[in-house]
C-alpha positions in Angstrom: 78.6 -53.9 252.9 80.7 -51.3 251.2 84.4 -51.2 251.6 84.1 -47.8 253.3 81.7 -49.1 256.0 83.9 -52.1 256.6 87.0 -49.9 257.2 85.0 -47.6 259.5 83.7 -50.6 261.4 87.2 -52.0 261.7 88.7 -48.7 262.9 85.8 -48.4 265.5 86.5 -51.9 266.8 90.2 -51.2 267.2 89.5 -47.9 269.0 87.1 -49.6 271.4 89.4 -52.6 272.0 92.4 -50.4 272.6 90.7 -48.0 275.0 92.6 -48.0 278.3 90.8 -48.0 281.6 90.7 -45.0 283.8 92.3 -46.3 287.0 91.4 -44.7 290.3 93.1 -44.9 293.7 91.0 -46.1 296.6 90.9 -48.1 299.8 89.4 -51.5 300.6 87.1 -50.4 303.4 85.4 -53.7 304.5 84.8 -57.3 303.8 81.8 -59.4 304.6 81.6 -63.2 303.9 78.1 -64.3 302.9 77.3 -68.0 302.9 74.2 -69.1 301.0 73.0 -72.7 301.4 72.4 -74.4 298.0 71.1 -78.0 298.1 73.5 -79.8 300.5 76.4 -77.4 300.1 77.2 -73.7 300.9 78.3 -71.1 298.4 80.6 -68.4 299.7 80.5 -64.8 298.4 83.0 -62.2 299.4 81.4 -58.7 299.6 83.8 -55.8 299.6 83.3 -52.1 300.0 85.8 -50.0 298.0 86.1 -46.3 298.7 87.2 -43.9 296.0 87.6 -40.2 296.1 83.9 -39.4 295.7 82.0 -42.7 295.7 82.1 -45.9 297.7 81.2 -49.1 295.8 79.9 -52.4 297.2 80.9 -55.4 295.0 80.7 -59.2 295.3 83.4 -61.7 294.3 83.2 -65.6 294.3 86.8 -65.8 295.5 88.7 -63.6 298.0 90.9 -60.8 296.8 94.6 -60.7 297.4 94.2 -57.7 299.7 93.2 -57.0 303.2 90.9 -54.4 304.7 92.4 -50.8 304.7 94.8 -51.7 301.8 95.1 -49.2 299.0 93.7 -50.5 295.8 93.5 -49.4 292.1 90.2 -49.8 290.3 88.3 -48.8 287.2 84.6 -48.4 286.6 83.0 -49.8 283.3 79.3 -49.3 283.1 77.9 -51.4 286.0 81.1 -53.2 286.8 84.2 -52.5 288.9 87.5 -53.8 287.8 90.1 -54.2 290.6 93.8 -54.4 289.8 95.5 -56.6 292.4 99.0 -56.1 293.6 100.3 -58.8 291.2 98.7 -57.1 288.2 95.8 -59.4 287.9 92.4 -57.8 287.2 89.2 -58.9 288.8 85.8 -57.8 287.6 82.6 -57.7 289.7 79.1 -56.2 289.3 78.5 -53.1 291.4 75.8 -53.9 294.0 75.6 -50.4 295.5 77.1 -46.9 295.1 77.2 -44.4 297.9 78.6 -40.8 298.1 81.7 -40.5 300.3 81.3 -38.0 303.1 84.0 -35.4 303.2 
């Protein structure tokens, strides 16, 4: 590897790492608790619908959020994931299960 390509790679890594998220305002529209039997226990999944300005996202978390239905939320989209910023500043990441256009 040449010195120039090493510098270019390092600069690219810093740029990607330092990229800030594009936060959006939204509302936590709904919560559904899904319980799935596994062997002799039950796994709980918390399925939320988060409504943004133009799209509504359905996401699934293993643990409940620190928010209730109809609370305003901040979130960012990265590829197929939604990152939700909780009121205390913690960020929670979940895969997007479904996207739907918001009716105006």
